[in-house]
N, C-alpha and C positions, 0 to 999 in steps of 0.2 A: 493837490489844484490850492491847499489852503494860503497858502504865498500871492493868490489869484484876490482881485476882490469878490462878492458875490458876482456882478452882474459880467464878471468878467469872464466866469467859471463854466467851459466847457457842459459837463454836465449837467450842469445847474439849470444853465442856455439850451439843452437836446431836451430835459425835463418838461420845461416849458413850451418849447414852441417845434421840438420836433431836430429829428436831424439833418433836413434841409435847410436851415435855417442855417448849420454851422458853416465856418470857411473850409477847406481844409486842413489848414495849420488846426486848427478846435480839431477837428475829425480825430485825427494825432494823436493829438493830444489825453481826447479820451480814452485812444489806446495805451498809451503810457502811461497813462494816469500822476506821475509823479516828476518830478524835475528835479535837481540835482543842487547841490549847494552853492552851487554859482549863476544857475539861471534856474528859470519856473518854467513850470510845464509846457510852455507856447512856444516861449524863448527854444527850447529844444530842438521841440516838432518844428520850426521854420531854421533849424539848423539842419533838419533830413530833405525839408524841401529845399533846400538853399542846393545842398550835396545832388538832389537831383533834378538841380536848373529849374526848378520850380513846375515839373510836370510828372505825373501822377501815372503815365505810362512808362517812365524812367525811373518813375520809385521801385513801379509793380515786378521790375527787371534786375532788383539788386540783392544782391545776393544777403544772408546772415551774418558774412564774415565783413564785407564792406558796409552795411548798416553798424557793424561794431567802430567802425573807427570815425565813427560821424561823434563827434563831443554829446555826452550825457547818454549814451545808449551804448548798455550792454548786452549780454546774449538773450537775455531775457526781455526786456523791450525790443530787440532787434527780431526777435520772433515772432513778436504779438504785433508786430508787421507786418512780417511775412506771411504769416496767418492768417490773415485777413485779407488782404490779395488773393492768399490761394482757395480762400473760400466765395473771393469774388468769380475766375473762373471759373468753379466746378460750380455755382450756380447759373452761368453764363449756359457752361455745356450741357446740362440737364433741361434749360429750357430750351436748347435745340433738338436735344433730343423726343421733349413731350410735343412738341411740335410737329415732329413725323417730317420734316422736308421734304422736299422731292430729291435728288441730290442726280441732276440734268447734265450739271454742265461742272468743268471745269473752277468756273467762279463760282457758285455755291457751295462747292467745298472747301475756297479758297476762306470767304464771309463767315464760314459756319465754323472753321476753326482756328480763322484769325483772331480770337479775345482769348487762346489758350497758349497762340504760340508768338503772338505776336510781338510779347515784352523780353522773353525768356533770353538769358548770354548760354547755354547750354541744349544739343538737340535732345528732341523730342520726339519718336516716335507714334503715334496713334492708328488706331483700325477703326474705320466707318462699317459698319455693318449695317446690310440691305435687304428691303424683301423682296422680293418677286419687280414691284414697280420701282426698284429702286429708293423708294423711300427712308427714311435714317431709322432704326429700330432702335441702334444703339452705338457709343462710340464708347471707345476706353484706352486708356495710354497701354503701350505696350513693352516701351522698356525710353531709357531714361541713358544721355549721355554726356563725354563732353563738347569742346568748342565745337567740332568737327567733326563726330563718327556717331553713331548709336547701331544697336544690334540688333537687326529682325530675326526674332524665332518661326521659323516656318512653322512648327506643331503646334507653338500657341496662340499662337492666329487659328491654323485649323481648328483647331479643339475651341475656342471662343466662337468661332464661324458656326460653327454645329451645333453648339447650346444654344444658339441664340436661335436657330432652324434660320441661317441668313442665307439669303440667295447668291448676296455677292457681296464683296467689300471694296472699302479704296483703301488703300494706304498714303498716310498723309506724315510730314516729318518738317522742320525747317531747316535752315543755313544760317546760323544766324551771323554766318559773314556778309549776309546782305545779297551773296550772290545765290539765283535757285539753280544754277545750271549742273545736272550730276553730274555726281560722281563715275567713276568707272564701279567700286563698289554699291553705288544705288542701283547701277544699271543692271548687273550682276544676281543683285538681291531680289532687285524688283522682277529680273527672267525665271529664279527661284521660284520667289512665292506664289509665281500664276502658275506654275509646272505642279506647283503640291495642291495646288485648290483644283485644278481643272481634273484632277485624279479623282479626288471627292465630288462632281456636280459640283462646284462652286467657282463662279469668276472674281476678276481682281479687276475694276469696272475702271480704276486707274491708280498713279501713284502721281499724285502730288506735292510736289516739295515748294513750301512756305518758307517767303525769303523781304519780310519788309513789306515794301509796296508794291514786290510782285511775284509770280508766283511759277513754276514749271510745273507742266501737264503731260508725262506718258502717254495720254492716252493721244491729245493731241501734238503731241513731238513740237510741243512750242514755249517762246516763255511771253507770260502775260503781266504786263504795268500799271498801277491805276494810275 
């Protein structure tokens, strides 16, 4: 950041006034650390934001490969940006678990999982583990797939539920396509998981599909939109 005058250096500004005083571009510049021969670090940060249409939610879903297509961004800088957003998602996940919210409706499940699933471009399958009062005692990503599929390993879910002494589980996965309607494979996997859990006196409370601003609940068998 030596190419910037001292008052414009994001790291110095952060030390003086705290991270809240920095703009989105300045926060990115702190992660990137250096610019290129043609652009200073703030200009590189602004290029990244331009690629994301100025939206952090869009940037959060960008892959390392796509970030590397931005001028001035190599694998090292791209991984630093991706890692920062992944840490943010994990903070959101821990916060939800620590408060032990009651998962008593599909909408609560949707709102709880939205920070993890809203911005990604691939499918992920998560399991929420509940106690006897349907309060969240833990959650875990079970599998990660491509643009239109992910796998559900019944044995892994069953083992994790028993380890956590859960009474019930909620399966959650996302549809990057934006359509919340379940596929035939979603329906098949839900039925098989329900049977596997029942064999060990566990309950599949719901399977919720997150698709942007809408979601589908197997327990309600309907689509809801915000």
